[in-house]
C-alpha positions in Angstrom: -13.1 39.0 57.2 -9.9 40.2 58.8 -11.8 42.5 61.1 -14.2 39.7 62.0 -11.4 37.3 62.8 -9.7 39.9 64.9 -12.7 41.0 66.9 -14.6 37.7 67.3 -12.0 34.9 67.3 -8.9 36.6 68.6 -7.6 35.2 72.0 -6.2 38.7 72.9 -9.2 40.2 74.6 -8.1 43.1 76.7 -11.2 45.3 76.6 -13.5 44.6 79.6 -17.2 45.5 80.2 -17.3 47.5 83.4 -20.8 46.1 84.2 -20.4 42.3 83.9 -16.6 41.8 83.4 -16.9 40.1 80.1 -13.8 40.6 77.9 -13.7 41.6 74.2 -11.0 42.2 71.6 -12.0 45.8 70.8 -13.7 48.8 72.3 -16.4 48.7 69.6 -17.4 45.2 70.7 -17.6 46.3 74.3 -19.9 49.2 73.4 -22.1 47.0 71.3 -22.3 44.5 74.1 -23.1 47.2 76.7 -25.8 48.8 74.6 -27.5 45.6 73.6 -27.3 43.5 76.7 -27.3 46.0 79.6 -29.1 49.1 78.2 -31.4 47.5 75.7 -30.2 49.8 72.9 -29.7 48.4 69.5 -30.8 48.5 65.9 -33.8 46.3 65.1 -32.8 43.1 63.3 -34.7 42.2 60.2 -36.0 38.7 60.3 -36.7 37.6 56.7 -35.9 33.9 56.8 -39.0 31.8 57.6 -39.3 28.3 59.0 -41.4 26.1 56.7 -42.8 24.1 59.7 -44.0 26.8 62.1 -43.5 30.1 60.2 -41.2 31.6 62.8 -38.8 34.1 61.3 -35.0 34.5 61.8 -32.3 36.9 60.9 -30.2 34.4 58.9 -30.3 31.2 57.0 -28.0 29.6 59.6 -30.4 30.3 62.5 -33.4 29.0 60.6 -31.6 25.9 59.6 -30.7 25.2 63.2 -34.2 25.9 64.3 -35.5 23.4 61.8 -33.5 20.7 63.6 -36.0 21.1 66.5 -38.7 19.9 64.1 -36.8 17.1 62.4 -34.8 15.8 65.4 -31.5 16.1 63.5 -28.6 16.6 65.9 -25.4 17.2 64.0 -23.2 18.3 66.9 -21.8 15.4 68.8 -19.7 15.6 72.0 -16.5 13.5 71.7 -16.3 13.1 75.5 -19.8 11.8 76.4 -21.4 11.3 72.9 -24.3 13.5 73.7 -25.7 15.2 70.6 -27.2 18.7 70.0 -29.3 20.3 67.3 -27.7 23.8 67.5 -24.1 25.0 68.0 -25.0 27.3 70.9 -26.2 24.4 73.1 -23.2 22.3 72.0 -20.7 25.0 73.0 -22.4 25.4 76.3 -22.2 21.7 76.9 -18.5 21.7 76.0 -17.8 24.5 78.5 -19.4 22.4 81.2 -16.9 19.6 80.5 -14.1 22.2 80.7 -15.5 23.5 84.0 -15.7 20.0 85.5 -12.0 19.4 84.4 -11.0 22.8 86.0 -9.9 24.1 82.6 -12.4 26.9 82.3 -11.0 30.4 82.6 -12.5 32.8 85.2 -13.5 35.2 82.4 -15.5 32.4 80.7 -17.8 32.1 83.8 -20.4 34.5 85.0 -20.9 34.7 88.7 -23.9 36.2 90.5 -22.7 39.0 92.8 -25.6 38.2 95.3 -25.6 34.5 95.8 -22.3 33.6 94.0 -24.0 31.0 91.8 -21.9 30.5 88.6 -23.3 30.4 85.0 -21.7 29.5 81.8 -23.7 32.1 79.8 -24.2 35.7 80.6 -27.8 35.5 79.4 -28.5 32.9 82.0 -27.0 35.1 84.7 -29.2 38.1 83.6 -32.3 35.8 83.7 -31.2 34.5 87.1 -30.9 38.1 88.4 -34.4 39.0 87.1 -36.3 36.0 88.4 -34.4 35.0 91.5 -33.2 38.3 93.0 -35.4 40.7 91.0 -39.1 41.3 91.0 -40.1 39.1 88.0 -42.7 36.4 88.7 -45.6 34.5 87.3 -48.9 35.0 89.1 -51.4 32.1 89.0 -54.9 33.3 88.1 -56.5 30.5 90.1 -54.8 30.5 93.5 -52.9 33.8 93.3 -49.5 32.1 93.9 -46.5 34.1 92.7 -44.0 31.8 91.1 -40.4 32.2 90.0 -40.5 29.0 88.1 -42.7 27.5 85.4 -46.3 28.5 85.5 -47.2 25.5 83.3 -45.9 23.1 85.9 -47.7 24.9 88.6 -51.0 24.6 86.7 -50.7 20.8 86.9 -51.5 21.1 90.6 -54.9 22.6 89.7 -55.8 20.3 86.8 -54.5 17.1 88.4 -52.9 16.2 85.0 -49.8 13.9 85.2 -48.3 13.9 81.7 -45.2 11.9 82.5 -45.2 8.2 82.9 -42.4 5.9 84.2 -41.8 3.1 81.8 -40.5 0.8 84.6 -43.3 1.0 87.2 -46.0 2.8 85.2 -46.4 5.6 87.8 -47.8 8.8 86.4 -46.0 12.0 87.4 -46.5 15.7 87.1 -42.8 16.2 86.5 -39.3 15.4 87.6 -39.3 12.0 85.7 -35.5 12.1 85.8 -35.5 12.4 89.6 -38.0 9.5 89.8 -35.8 7.2 87.8 -33.2 7.4 90.5 -35.6 5.3 92.7 -35.1 2.4 90.2 -31.4 2.9 89.5 -30.5 3.5 93.2 -28.2 6.3 91.9 -27.4 9.1 94.4 -25.4 11.6 92.3 -25.2 14.5 94.7 -22.5 13.9 97.3 -21.5 15.9 100.4 -17.9 16.9 100.2 -17.6 17.0 104.0 -19.0 13.7 105.2 -19.5 11.8 102.0 -23.3 11.3 102.4 -25.0 11.1 99.0 -28.5 12.2 97.9 -30.8 11.7 94.9 -31.8 15.4 94.8 -29.6 18.5 94.7 -32.1 20.4 96.9 -31.8 17.8 99.7 -28.0 18.1 99.5 -28.3 21.8 100.0 -30.5 21.2 103.2 -27.9 18.6 104.4 -25.0 21.0 104.0 -26.7 23.3 106.6 -25.8 20.7 109.2 -22.1 21.3 108.6 -22.4 25.1 108.2 -24.8 25.6 111.1 -27.1 27.7 109.0 -30.7 27.7 110.2 -32.6 30.1 107.9 -36.1 29.3 109.2 -37.0 31.2 112.3 -40.3 31.0 114.3 -41.7 34.4 114.8 -43.5 33.3 117.9 -40.7 31.8 120.0 -37.6 32.6 118.0 -36.5 28.9 117.5 -34.5 28.4 114.3 -34.5 25.4 111.9 -32.3 24.1 109.1 -35.1 22.4 107.2 -38.5 23.8 106.2 -40.3 20.6 107.1 -39.0 20.8 110.7 -40.0 24.5 110.8 -43.5 23.7 109.6 -44.0 20.9 112.1 -42.9 23.3 114.8 -45.5 25.8 113.8 -48.3 23.3 114.5 -47.4 23.5 118.2 -48.2 27.2 118.3 -51.3 26.7 116.1 -53.1 24.8 118.8 -52.4 27.6 121.3 -53.6 30.4 119.0 -56.6 29.1 116.8 -57.0 32.6 115.3 -53.6 32.4 113.5 -54.0 32.3 109.7 -52.3 29.4 108.0 -51.4 29.2 104.3 -51.3 25.7 102.8 -49.3 24.4 99.8 -51.6 22.8 97.3 -49.0 20.4 96.2 -47.4 18.9 99.3 -49.8 20.2 102.0 -47.1 21.9 104.0 -48.4 24.9 105.9 -47.0 28.3 106.4 -47.8 31.3 108.6 -47.3 34.0 105.9 -48.2 34.2 102.2 -44.6 35.2 101.5 -43.3 32.0 103.0 -45.8 30.0 100.9 -44.7 31.8 97.7 -41.1 31.1 98.5 -41.9 27.5 99.1 -43.6 27.1 95.7 -40.3 27.9 94.0 -38.9 24.7 95.6 -41.4 22.7 93.5 -41.1 24.6 90.2 -37.8 26.4 89.9 -35.4 24.8 87.4 -32.7 22.9 89.0 
């Protein structure tokens, strides 16, 4: 117990992982962390506790009890700041870290920053997943259209089946996804605000495009005439001018919004704007 308190709950963490920078209270904990997370080395964990609902197995009674909450809907962990409730302690702790981050009270060592795009995560596991899917070579390949997706393949399949499983309880409109974003139409809320000019947007992605007006960034370049654009929609409209002059040019069309692209790589990148988690 004393060793556990010293290694897990001690605030004196002077041993640092030289790969991700996470701090620990002992060199043994650093080695365990490196072997398991970064090198995939570790002893197999025996999972002998079974869920009575779905028969999944877990390594401890605590984990199986928290898993059962997903079946029963029981959420014992309540945030005293916003009253949001959670069924497991891990999600609850991550939520509380987000409040600390918003208040500017989160220590640098408690955050995990991507060394490529500087995006910050509250959990190292999310950072590792981000590296693999966004900057790495991991992707889902659609067996119908061949699209290579960094996001959810289940959401992408809705574009082929035509299924719209989400329904707005206000206007009755059926949606393939993003019900939360759709609700902003009714509430008028525009939660994403530009820190430069004060303009506000309903979607985080549109805010990102808007910020390019201030930074001058124009990532979309026409390979025919060299003209650059800040928004993909402007870039796609521009390509149509060249399309009339060169009817042999091959065009790739998005099956969701019908935007067209000159290369399959551009089309694949565009699909992530529909399906990647925001």
